[in-house]
N, C-alpha and C positions, 0 to 999 in steps of 0.2 A: 422177434423182439426189436426194440428201437435201435436204430443205427445212429450213433452219435460221433461227431468228429470235430476237431478244432478248425478254425478258419482265420482268414486275414481280415479282421474287422477294421472299419474306419473309425478313427478317434480324432477328437479335436487336437490341434497342434499348439494350443495355448500352453504357455510355460507354467501357468498357475496350476497347483494341485487341486485347489478348490474350484470346481467348475459348476457351482450351484446355479449361476445365471445362465448356463448353457442347457441345463436340464429342465425337464417338464414332467408333470404327471401324465399318465396315459390320456389319449384324446377323449375318451368317453366319460371322464370325470371332470372335464374342464368346461366352465361357462365361457361365454364370449368375452366377458369382462376379464376373467382370469387369463384367457389366452392372450388378449391384448396387453395386459400388464406384463406378462412374461416376455413378449416380443419387444416391449418398450424398454425393458431393462437391458436386453441384449439382442441385437438383430440376428445373432447366430443361434438363438434358442431353438431347441428341437421342435417347438410348435410351428416354426416356419416350414417344416417338412410335414409334420403330422396333421396340422390344421392350418394350411396356408389360406390366405384370403382369396376370395373369388367365388364364383357361382359353382353350384354342384352339378351343373349340366356340362358334359364334355363338349357339347357343340357350341357353348358360349365362349367367345374369346376371353383369354385371361382367367379361365376357370381355376378352381382350387388345385386341380391335379396337374395341369400344365405348369402352373406357378411353382408347385412343389418340385416338379421334375427339373425346371429351369434352375431353381435354387440349389438343388442337389448337385447338378452338374457344375454350377458356378462355384460352390464350396470346394468340390474336388479339384477343379481347375486352378483355383486361386490359393490352394493350400490351407484353407480353413480346417479341413479334415484331410487326413491321409491314411492309406491302408497300412496295416501292420506289415512289416517286412517278412515275417515268417508266421506260420500257422500258430494260433494261440487259443487257449481257453480263457474265459474271463470269470473270475470269482467275485461275487458281490455279497457283502455282509451289510445288513440293515439293522441299525441299533435304534431302539425306540422304547418308550414307556407307555403302557396301556393299563388303566386302572391301578396305577401305582406299582405295577410290576415291570421290571426291565426285561427286554427281549433282544435277541441277536439272531436274526434269520439269515441263513446262508444259501445262496443259489449259484449254480454254474451256468454261464452262458456259453452255448455251443450251437453248432449246426445239427439238426436232427432230420433224419430222412422222413419225407412226407409219406403218410400211409392213409388211404381212404378209411373211413371209420369202420366199414364192414370188415376190414382186415383184423380188427381187434388188437392193434398194436398201440395206436394212439386213441385214447377213449375220451369222448366228450362227457360232460355232466350237466350242461345247461342248453336250453333251446337258444336259437339265434333269431334275430329280427331282420326282416327283409330290407328295411331302410339302411341299417348299419352295414349289411352285407354289400349292398350296392355301392355305398360310399367307399368302403375299404377296398373293394375290387377295383374301382376306378383309380384309386391311389396306387395300388401295387402294379397294375397293368400299365400305368402311365410312367411310373418312376423306375420300375424294375429294382426295387430295393425293399428291405425290411428296416423300418425306422424305430421299431420297438419290438420287444421280445414277447412271444407267447409264454405264459407262465405255466409250466408243467410240473407234475408231481410224480415221484416214483416211491417205491417202498424199500426201505433198507433198515434192518434192525441190528446190523452188525456194527461193532465199534471201529472197524478198520477204516471205513469211509470218513467217519467223523474225525478220526485222528489225522487222516490225510489232509482234510480241509484245514484243520488247525495248523498243520505243517506249512501249508501254502500261505496262510495268513500271518505267519511269523514275520515275513518281510514287510517292507514299507509299501503301502498302497500307492498305485499309480495316480489315482484321482479320488476325489471325494465330493459329495454334494449334500446339502441339507435342504429339505423341502419346507413348505409353509407350515406343516404340522410338527416340525422339529425332528423329523426322522433323518438320521445321519446314514448315508449310504457310502460304502467304501469299495473301491475297485482294485483288484489285483489282476495283473496280466501274466498268465502262465505260459511260458514258452519252452520251459525245460522238457525235453523229450521224454525223460523217465517219469516225471510227474504226470505228464499228459497220458502216457501209456497206463500208468497205475489208475488214474481216474477213469479212463475209458474201459479198463478191464472190469472195474467194479460196476459200471453202469451198463455193461454189455448185454445183460440178460433182463433188462427192466422193461416193464410195460409202463407207459406214460399216461397219466390222467391229466387232461387239460383243466387247470384251475381257473385261469383267466386268459382271455384272448380267443374265445371260440370263433368270433367273426373273422379275426385275422388268420386263424388256421384254415377256416373253411374257404376263404377267398384265395389263400395260397394254393390249396388243392385245385381250385378252378383255374387259377393262373398257370399252374403246372400243366394241367390238361390242355389248356388252350395252346401253350407253347409246344407240347407234344404233337398235337394235331397239325399245327402250322408247320413244324419242322419235318415231321416224318410222313405227313400226308395220309395218316390213318386215324381211326378212332383212338382216343387217349389210352384206353385199356389195352389196345393191341400194340402200342408203341414198344413196350419192353421186349416183344418178340421180333422186332425188326433188326436186321443186320446193321451194326453200327450204333445201336442204341447206347446212349451215354448215361449210365446209371449214376455217375458222379457229377452230373451237371448241377450247377447252382440251383436251377429251377426245381430239382428233385428234393431240395432241402429247405428248411426254414430255420430262422434264428429263434431259439427257445432258451429260457432260463429255467433250470431244473432244481427243485427243492425236494427234500425228503419229507414225505407225508407222515412219517413216524417220529419226526423231530418235535419235541414238546414246544420248541420255539416257533412253530408254525401256528399262526393265529388266524382264526376265521371269525368274522363278525357277521351279525345278521344284516340283511337288506330289508328295510322297512318299506311300507307302501302307503300311499294316500290315494283315495279314489273319489271320483265325482260322478254323481248320478247323471243319467242321460236327460232326465226331466227333473221335476220338483222332487226333492228328497224329503221323505217323512221319517224321522228317526224312530217314531213309535212303531210304524209298520215294519221298519228294518229290525227292531229289537224283537218284535213278535215272531217274525219269520226266522230270524237267527236262532231263537230259543227252541225251535223245533228239533234242531240237531245238537245244540250246544247248551251247557249250563252257563248262564250269564250272571256274573256277580262282580262286585267291586274287587279289585285285585291290584297287586304290585308286580314289579319285575321278579321279585323273589317268589311270589306265588306262581308266576308263569314258569319259572325254571323248575319248580317242584312238580309240575303236572306230568303225569305218566302217559296221558293220552294226547293226541294232537291238540294244540292250543295256540292262542295268540291274545294279545291285548289290543284294545281299540280306544280311540278318543273321538267323541262327538263334540260338536260346538257347545261350549259352556258347560261341559261335563268333564269329570276326571277320568282316570284310567279304569277301564272295565275289562274283566277277564272273560274270555270265551273258551271253554274246554269241551271237547267232543264228549257227548253223553256216553256213559258206559252202556254197552250193549248195542250201540249204533253199528250196523254192518256197512262199512264203506263200499263194499262191492255192490250192495243193494241201493245205497244212497246216491252214488255217482251215476252219471249217464252211462248206459250200456257200452257205447263206443269207447268211453274212457276206461272202463273196467277191462274191456277186451285188450286195449292197447298197453296197459300198465300192470306191473307186478305189485305185490303187497307192499314192498319196501317203498315204492313210489307213492302209493295211495296213502301211506301213513306219514308222509312228510307234512310238517306244519304248512309249508307253502302250497303243497298240492291240495290239502284240505281247504285252506283259505280260498284257493282258486276255484275249486269245483263246487264247494258248498256255500260260498259267500259271494265272491266277486262275480262269478258267472250268473247264478240265479237271481241275485239281489241287486246287481249293478249292471248286468249285461256287458261285462268286461271279460274277455278271454283271448289268449294268444292265437287261437284258431281263427279269430276274427281280428286281424291286425288293426283294422280301422278303429276298434274300440280302445286300443291301448293308449290313445292320446289322452284319455281320461284317468290314466294311472301314472302316478309319480313314484320314483324310487329314491331312497337315500339311506346311507348308514347312520345319518344324523336324525334320530327320532324327533328331536325338538324342532328341527326345520320343517318336518311334515306336520307336526302339531300346529306350528305357526301357519301353515297353509290352510288348515281347518279354521283357525281363529280369524284369518284374513278372508275367509269365504272363497278361497281358490279351490279347495277340496271340501267334500262333505264329511270325510272320515279319514282318520289315520290308523293304520294297523301296525302294531309294534310286535316284531317277530323275535323268536329265539334263533340262535346261530345253528345252521345245519352242521351236524357232526361229521367227522372224517369217516366213521364207519358207515354212515348213511350215504355219503358221496361214493365211497368205494362199492357198496352193495348195489346201488342204482346203476352206476357206470358199468360194472361187471355184468349186470343183467341186460346190457345193451340199450339202456334207456337214458333219457335226458330229463333233468328236472325243469320246472318252470323257470323262465328267464330270471336272472338276478336272485338266485336262491342262496348264493354265497357271496361274501365280501372278504376276500383275502387281504389282510392288512399287514404291512403297508403295501401300496402299489409299487411296482418297480419303476424307477425313473427312466424316461426316454432321454437319450443323449450321451450315455456312457459309451455306447458302441453302436455303430450302424453296420448294415450288411448289404453289399451290392449283389445283384443277381445278374451275372454276366449272361449274355445271349448265347443260345446254342449255336455251334459253328458246324 
């Protein structure tokens, strides 16, 4: 099971409790304009580490990664950030309103022992993309730091843990931040040895599902393995058998924020898609081919939610919402490509995003993650209207409006050892970068 421990995180030394101008959304949801706006408000904003200016090529002087490393060392040297004097856990509560309902999601930031996915301790649920993997690996290998948390989920249906978190949150928070969406995030620093022991005891037997941050976790494994090979002079997998192997080294761990997947305050939103055809797009031919596997009719979001079979809405230029629901009696094992059927279980094949990918995006738009070069014609957003605008502005030919992936679907697919198509889930809200950073000290 996952090994979780407290650590001496780096935090801003600002006297202000409200550090909103220091914090940033995760790197992968920021546009260039948003990144620059955050840096303009505060030169010590987390984006100067996560998304520093500069080229993406490590061989180019002044590249993004060397700039981030220089900034990181400068902030530590000049006292902009300082490490905790003693080991701590960090509790984050995020308060927000979605569809008129108030939520308060709680996470615990800790160090978690890295495990390869085949060890079945840390379980992924989404595919990763090569471009993002390369970028994040260059960042961690150059800076030797975690600037944001991987978001992980565990299962706990007992009241003890919830009560413990509420006990921790009775005290005054050490910091707070409000993001552009109005989400208020509060941070408590837990140094009390008894509280830490009680938290770790409850989490000691947990399996962890990665909710957000698959690329950061994957490159942390690669970074760990590179350091193992460099330090011990053997293949990474053989390093633990070497005399003097340091299982407690920083490089054997990663900073994660852990939330309870059984908590009703955990909100998952859908990730919508917009696609562009490789050549001229003919909506009539598209509708004709789509109708071979789907019942196609006018529909609303309420109609989509009521569907019992895989389904999605779509919007064509100058047309309203249209519902596509898989026809009754369609055998997905017979309709999908044989290699797809061989590779995936029933739970995966019945996901809305999988059906969209295999029966619409691949055959009708020639877009598939197995061919990464085609993904440039696919856009993602949690904002359906933004993608519908892309269609209206002729940037895309069609927008697909999805349902949210359910927790039971995530759990079933992950436990089967499979990963969903990329961006199958949007855990809202995103965790802020900037509350706490983590250094990865070199092996000695």
